[in-house]
C-alpha positions as CSV (number, residue, x, y, z in Angstrom):
1,M,115.1,87.0,126.1
2,K,118.7,86.7,127.2
3,T,121.2,88.9,125.4
4,E,125.0,88.9,125.3
5,F,126.1,92.3,124.2
6,S,129.5,93.4,125.3
7,L,129.9,96.6,127.4
8,A,131.5,98.2,124.4
9,Q,128.5,97.4,122.3
10,L,126.1,98.7,125.0
11,A,127.9,102.1,124.9
12,D,126.1,102.6,121.6
13,P,122.7,104.1,122.3
14,D,121.0,102.1,119.5
15,I,122.4,98.8,120.8
16,K,121.4,99.8,124.3
17,E,117.9,100.3,123.1
18,A,117.9,97.1,121.1
19,D,119.1,95.2,124.2
20,K,116.1,96.6,126.2
21,I,113.7,95.7,123.4
22,L,115.1,92.1,123.1
23,R,115.0,91.5,126.8
24,A,111.3,92.3,126.9
25,C,110.5,89.4,124.5
26,V,109.4,86.3,126.4
27,H,109.1,84.0,123.3
28,C,105.3,83.6,123.8
29,G,104.5,83.6,120.1
30,F,101.3,85.6,120.4
31,C,102.6,87.8,117.6
32,T,102.6,84.9,115.0
33,A,98.8,84.8,114.9
34,T,98.5,88.4,113.7
35,C,101.6,88.6,111.5
36,P,100.5,88.8,107.8
37,T,103.6,87.1,106.4
38,Y,103.5,84.2,108.9
39,V,99.7,83.8,108.2
40,L,100.5,83.5,104.5
41,L,103.8,81.7,104.5
42,G,103.8,79.7,107.7
43,D,107.6,80.2,108.2
44,E,108.8,80.9,111.7
45,L,111.5,83.2,110.3
46,D,108.7,85.2,108.6
47,S,107.1,85.9,112.0
48,P,108.1,88.7,114.4
49,R,109.5,86.1,116.8
50,G,111.7,84.6,114.1
51,R,112.8,88.0,112.9
52,I,113.7,89.0,116.5
53,Y,116.0,86.0,116.7
54,L,117.6,87.0,113.4
55,I,118.1,90.6,114.5
56,K,119.5,89.6,117.9
57,E,122.1,87.3,116.3
58,M,123.0,89.9,113.7
59,L,123.5,92.7,116.3
60,E,125.3,90.6,118.9
61,K,127.8,89.2,116.4
62,D,128.2,92.6,114.8
63,K,128.8,91.0,111.4
64,P,127.3,91.8,108.0
65,P,123.9,90.3,107.6
66,T,123.5,87.2,105.5
67,A,121.3,86.9,102.4
68,D,118.8,84.8,104.4
69,V,118.5,87.4,107.2
70,V,118.0,90.1,104.6
71,K,115.3,88.1,102.8
72,H,113.2,87.7,106.0
73,I,113.6,91.2,107.2
74,D,112.7,92.5,103.7
75,R,109.5,90.5,103.9
76,C,108.4,92.3,107.0
77,L,105.7,94.9,106.2
78,S,106.3,96.9,109.4
79,C,102.5,96.7,109.9
80,L,103.1,96.5,113.6
81,A,100.2,94.2,114.3
82,C,102.7,92.2,116.5
83,M,103.0,95.3,118.8
84,T,99.2,95.4,119.3
85,T,99.2,91.7,120.1
86,C,102.3,91.5,122.3
87,P,101.5,91.2,126.0
88,S,105.1,92.2,127.0
89,G,105.2,95.5,125.2
90,V,108.1,94.6,122.8
91,N,108.8,97.7,120.6
92,Y,109.3,95.7,117.4
93,M,109.1,98.9,115.4
94,H,112.3,100.4,116.7
95,L,114.1,97.0,116.5
96,V,113.3,96.3,112.9
97,D,114.0,99.9,111.9
98,Q,117.5,99.5,113.4
99,A,117.9,96.2,111.6
100,R,117.1,97.9,108.3
101,V,119.7,100.6,108.9
102,R,122.3,97.9,109.5
103,I,121.3,96.0,106.4
104,E,121.5,99.2,104.3
105,R,124.9,99.9,105.7
106,D,126.5,96.5,105.7
107,Y,124.8,94.4,103.0
108,Q,125.6,94.5,99.3
109,R,122.4,93.9,97.4
110,P,122.4,92.9,93.7
111,L,123.1,95.8,91.4
112,T,119.6,95.9,89.9
113,E,118.0,96.0,93.4
114,R,120.3,98.8,94.5
115,L,119.4,100.8,91.4
116,L,115.6,100.2,92.0
117,R,115.9,101.3,95.6
118,W,117.9,104.3,94.6
119,V,115.2,105.3,92.1
120,L,112.5,104.9,94.7
121,A,114.3,106.9,97.3
122,L,115.0,109.6,94.8
123,V,111.6,109.9,93.2
124,L,108.9,109.1,95.8
125,P,109.8,111.9,98.3
126,R,109.9,114.6,95.6
127,P,106.5,115.4,94.2
128,G,107.8,117.0,91.0
129,L,109.8,114.0,90.1
130,F,107.0,111.7,91.2
131,R,104.5,113.4,89.0
132,I,106.9,113.0,86.0
133,S,107.4,109.3,86.8
134,M,103.6,108.7,87.0
135,I,103.1,110.3,83.7
136,L,105.8,108.1,82.1
137,A,104.4,105.0,84.0
138,G,101.0,105.8,82.6
139,L,102.3,105.7,79.1
140,A,104.1,102.4,79.7
141,R,101.3,100.8,81.6
142,P,99.7,99.1,78.5
143,F,102.9,97.2,78.0
144,A,102.9,95.7,81.6
145,A,101.1,92.6,80.4
146,L,104.2,91.7,78.3
147,L,106.3,91.4,81.5
148,P,106.7,88.0,83.1
149,T,104.3,86.6,85.7
150,P,106.1,84.9,88.6
151,S,106.1,81.2,88.9
152,V,104.1,79.6,91.7
153,G,106.2,79.5,94.9
154,A,108.8,82.1,93.6
155,S,110.4,83.5,96.8
156,S,112.3,86.5,95.5
157,P,110.8,88.8,92.9
158,G,113.1,89.9,90.1
159,L,113.5,93.4,88.6
160,L,111.0,92.9,85.8
161,R,108.3,91.6,88.2
162,R,108.8,94.7,90.4
163,I,108.6,97.0,87.4
164,K,105.4,95.2,86.4
165,A,104.0,95.9,89.9
166,M,105.0,99.6,89.7
167,L,103.2,100.0,86.3
168,A,100.1,98.2,87.7
169,L,100.0,100.8,90.5
170,A,100.3,103.8,88.2
171,P,97.1,105.8,87.7
172,R,95.6,106.2,84.2
173,G,95.6,110.0,84.7
174,L,96.7,112.6,87.2
175,P,94.6,115.3,88.8
176,Q,95.7,118.9,88.7
177,S,98.1,120.0,91.4
178,G,96.7,121.2,94.7
179,P,97.4,124.6,96.4
180,A,101.1,125.7,96.7
181,A,103.2,125.5,99.9
182,G,102.9,128.8,101.8
183,T,99.2,129.1,101.2
184,V,97.0,130.1,104.2
185,F,93.3,129.2,104.2
186,A,91.2,131.6,106.3
187,P,88.5,130.1,108.6
188,I,84.9,130.7,107.9
189,G,83.5,132.8,110.8
190,R,85.2,133.1,114.1
191,R,88.6,131.6,114.3
192,R,88.6,128.6,116.6
193,G,92.2,127.3,116.0
194,R,95.1,127.3,113.6
195,V,96.9,124.2,112.2
196,A,99.5,123.2,109.8
197,L,98.5,120.5,107.3
198,L,101.2,118.1,106.1
199,Q,101.2,118.3,102.3
200,G,102.6,114.8,101.7
201,C,104.6,113.5,98.7
202,A,102.7,110.8,96.7
203,Q,99.4,112.0,98.0
204,Q,99.6,115.5,96.7
205,V,100.3,114.1,93.3
206,L,97.9,111.1,93.3
207,A,95.0,112.6,95.3
208,P,95.2,116.3,96.2
209,R,91.5,116.1,96.8
210,I,92.2,114.5,100.2
211,N,93.9,117.5,101.7
212,Q,91.4,119.8,99.9
213,A,88.6,117.9,101.8
214,A,90.5,118.4,105.0
215,I,90.9,122.1,104.3
216,N,87.2,122.3,103.5
217,V,86.2,120.7,106.8
218,L,88.6,122.6,108.9
219,T,87.9,126.1,107.5
220,R,84.1,125.4,107.6
221,H,84.5,124.8,111.3
222,G,86.5,127.9,112.1
223,V,90.1,126.5,111.8
224,E,92.8,128.4,109.9
225,V,95.0,126.1,107.8
226,V,98.5,126.7,106.7
227,L,100.6,124.7,104.2
228,V,104.0,125.5,105.6
229,K,106.6,126.7,103.1
230,D,109.8,124.7,102.6
231,E,108.2,121.6,104.2
232,Q,109.7,118.3,102.9
233,C,108.8,114.6,102.8
234,C,108.3,113.4,106.4
235,G,111.1,110.8,105.8
236,A,108.9,107.7,106.2
237,L,109.7,106.2,102.8
238,T,113.5,106.3,103.2
239,H,113.4,105.6,106.9
240,H,111.6,102.2,106.2
241,M,114.2,101.5,103.5
242,G,117.0,101.8,106.1
243,Q,118.3,105.1,104.7
244,D,118.2,107.0,108.0
245,G,120.7,109.7,106.9
246,D,118.2,110.9,104.3
247,A,115.2,110.4,106.6
248,L,116.7,112.2,109.6
249,A,117.8,115.1,107.4
250,R,114.2,115.5,106.2
251,A,113.0,115.3,109.8
252,R,115.3,118.1,110.9
253,A,114.3,120.3,108.0
254,N,110.6,119.8,108.8
255,I,111.1,120.4,112.5
256,T,112.9,123.7,111.6
257,V,110.1,125.1,109.4
258,W,107.2,123.8,111.6
259,Q,108.8,125.2,114.8
260,R,109.4,128.6,113.1
261,E,105.7,128.6,112.0
262,A,104.6,127.7,115.5
263,D,106.7,130.4,117.1
264,Q,105.8,133.2,114.6
265,N,102.1,132.6,114.0
266,G,101.0,129.9,116.4
267,L,100.0,126.3,115.8
268,D,97.5,124.2,117.7
269,A,98.5,121.1,115.8
270,I,100.3,119.6,112.8
271,L,97.6,117.6,111.1
272,V,98.3,114.5,108.9
273,T,95.9,112.9,106.5
274,T,98.3,110.0,105.6
275,S,98.7,107.8,108.6
276,G,102.0,106.3,107.5
277,C,103.5,109.8,107.6
278,G,101.8,110.5,110.9
279,T,103.3,107.5,112.6
280,V,106.8,108.6,111.7
281,V,106.3,112.3,112.6
282,K,105.0,111.3,116.0
283,D,108.2,109.3,116.3
284,Y,110.5,112.2,115.6
285,G,111.2,112.7,119.3
286,Y,112.6,109.1,119.5
287,L,114.5,109.2,116.2
288,L,116.3,112.4,117.2
289,R,116.7,111.7,120.9
290,E,120.5,111.7,120.7
291,D,120.7,114.9,118.7
292,K,121.6,117.7,121.1
293,T,120.3,120.4,118.8
294,F,117.1,118.7,117.7
295,A,116.1,116.4,120.6
296,E,113.8,118.9,122.4
297,P,112.4,120.5,119.2
298,A,111.7,117.0,117.9
299,K,109.7,116.1,121.0
300,R,107.7,119.3,120.7
301,I,106.8,118.6,117.0
302,S,105.9,115.0,117.8
303,A,103.6,116.3,120.5
304,L,101.9,118.6,118.0
305,A,101.4,116.0,115.4
306,K,97.8,114.5,115.1
307,D,95.9,112.4,112.7
308,I,93.1,114.5,111.1
309,T,90.5,112.3,112.9
310,E,92.1,113.0,116.3
311,Y,91.8,116.7,115.8
312,L,88.2,116.6,114.4
313,A,87.1,114.5,117.4
314,G,87.7,117.6,119.5
315,L,85.6,119.9,117.3
316,E,81.8,120.0,117.2
317,L,81.1,119.3,113.6
318,A,78.2,120.9,111.8
319,P,74.9,118.8,111.6
320,S,75.3,116.1,109.0
321,T,73.5,116.3,105.7
322,Q,74.1,112.6,105.1
323,K,70.9,110.6,105.3
324,G,72.3,107.3,106.6
325,D,71.8,105.3,103.4
326,V,75.5,104.8,102.5
327,T,77.2,101.7,103.9
328,V,80.9,102.2,104.4
329,A,83.5,99.5,105.0
330,Y,86.1,101.0,107.2
331,H,89.6,99.8,106.4
332,S,91.8,100.5,109.4
333,A,95.3,101.3,108.1
334,C,98.0,99.5,110.0
335,S,99.9,102.7,110.7
336,L,96.8,104.1,112.3
337,Q,95.5,101.2,114.3
338,H,98.8,99.6,115.2
339,G,101.3,102.5,114.8
340,Q,99.2,105.2,116.4
341,K,96.7,103.1,118.3
342,I,93.8,105.0,116.7
343,T,91.0,102.5,116.2
344,Q,87.6,103.9,117.1
345,L,87.8,107.6,116.4
346,P,87.4,107.4,112.6
347,K,84.5,105.0,112.8
348,E,82.8,107.1,115.5
349,L,83.1,110.2,113.4
350,L,81.7,108.5,110.3
351,S,78.8,107.0,112.3
352,K,77.9,110.3,114.0
353,N,77.8,111.9,110.6
354,G,75.2,109.6,109.1
355,F,77.1,106.7,107.6
356,V,76.5,103.0,108.3
357,V,79.9,101.8,109.2
358,K,80.9,98.2,108.9
359,D,84.0,96.5,110.3
360,V,86.0,94.4,107.9
361,P,86.8,90.8,108.9
362,E,90.5,90.3,109.7
363,S,90.8,94.0,110.0
364,H,94.1,93.6,111.9
365,L,95.8,92.2,108.8
366,C,97.7,94.5,106.4
367,C,96.4,95.2,102.9
368,G,99.9,94.8,101.5
369,S,100.7,98.4,100.6
370,A,103.2,99.3,103.4
371,G,105.0,102.1,101.7
372,T,107.2,100.6,98.9
373,Y,106.4,97.0,99.9
374,N,103.9,96.4,97.1
375,I,106.7,97.3,94.7
376,L,109.6,95.5,96.4
377,Q,107.5,92.4,97.5
378,P,104.7,92.4,94.9
379,D,103.7,88.8,95.2
380,I,103.1,88.8,98.9
381,A,101.5,92.2,98.6
382,S,99.1,90.9,95.9
383,R,98.0,88.0,98.1
384,L,97.4,90.3,101.0
385,R,95.4,92.7,98.8
386,D,93.2,89.9,97.4
387,R,92.6,88.6,100.9
388,K,91.7,92.1,102.1
389,V,89.4,92.8,99.2
390,A,87.6,89.5,99.7
391,N,87.0,90.3,103.3
392,I,85.7,93.8,102.4
393,A,83.3,92.3,99.9
394,L,81.7,90.3,102.7
395,V,80.1,93.4,104.2
396,K,78.7,94.6,100.8
397,P,79.7,98.2,101.1
398,D,78.8,101.2,98.9
399,M,82.1,102.7,99.7
400,I,85.4,101.8,101.3
401,A,87.0,104.4,103.7
402,A,90.7,104.5,104.7
403,G,93.0,107.0,106.3
404,N,96.2,106.3,104.2
405,I,96.8,106.9,100.5
406,G,98.9,103.8,100.1
407,C,96.1,101.6,101.4
408,M,93.6,103.4,99.1
409,V,95.7,102.8,96.0
410,Q,96.4,99.2,96.9
411,I,92.8,98.3,97.7
412,A,91.5,100.1,94.6
413,G,93.6,97.9,92.5
414,G,91.5,94.9,93.4
415,T,87.9,96.2,93.6
416,S,85.4,98.3,91.7
417,V,83.9,99.7,94.9
418,P,84.9,103.4,95.4
419,V,87.8,103.8,97.8
420,V,87.8,107.2,99.5
421,H,89.6,108.9,102.4
422,T,87.7,109.2,105.7
423,I,88.0,113.0,105.5
424,E,86.3,113.0,102.1
425,L,83.2,111.4,103.6
426,L,83.3,113.9,106.6
427,D,83.6,116.8,104.1
428,W,80.6,115.4,102.2
429,A,78.5,114.9,105.4
430,T,79.2,118.5,106.5
431,G,78.4,120.3,103.3
432,G,81.1,119.4,100.8
433,P,80.9,117.5,97.5
434,R,80.2,113.8,97.3
435,P,83.5,111.9,96.8
436,G,84.2,110.7,93.3
437,L,84.7,107.2,92.0
438,N,88.2,105.4,91.9
């Protein structure tokens, strides 16, 4: 794609990177076939190719984005299926992230939307506040039916529709909190490794059992696990809302405490059980590439970051106690298959440990969770969830496995089949408890 940035614009490292990404695009349109919003809406501007044109024009003209540009960028899930499909290697992720930062900086959203986004950015990365908000949402949930249902063809959800979506996602009850930051879990038997486990934000409130299952599996196989003190949200939530000041501050804080832990006590890896977080932590090196103080430490931390299945693939797991009579539909989270390019490892681990693993038709399409997307774009998200659940039903599973808490909550909202994390099944197969129901 031809670009027309001035020399002055190209002096900006972000514009220089955008120019490189844009020039790699050859207009082929392969991305449209795997883009969830294009598949649903059929609008070229709701495809990666269309959004690339909008972003190019916005950056080249260096003017505030229009409402139409914002609408189509907001509808992007950042599922990154387009990057898996693209034959030219266009790094759409870094381009759309840059567009979101520009929108956040230069576009004045309606007051109600600004307030909603402020609340989400305040609450979701802070487990204490998030727990309180979930308790309140649980109390308000019975009244959700009184809120309006969107008219057919409505393009922009209003505040009440988004509140209704938030209430629908709220759990009916919350589990007890998991172990505190700073806790170290000793390995059983000879120590074979030492890892930090990302504690997460929403996950530690909604499903602390996931990290507990990871701790069980790791310590059972001789790996010491530390929950690093003073760790923060990875920054993914605010990063995808275009609030990079907040996201990068959190990244720097995490790099500082993880690097200190690695230097003082040693770390073989920083393990992540939420693939949306893992994709961003692995990108710290890029995000802080221009930061003289943090560029090298960020690269080091990104190199240490691994999805839990990546690390377990390098261990010889105990013989499975699973008898092979449980059929599992494996939902491949977008952040794992497209963001981190991890597709086979989770399925292989489940198969080797006694489960009958079934691929889901249209597995490349997003379930509609996508961080805060199912709150900010609830109507599109609901259609994607229903499509995903219908495809899962075709394989008649006993359980659904996924590697991302957002996907788990989203899919569970549309099915009665138990939705569990991959690590919970591996814990069960190697001596742990059977995962519970939704």
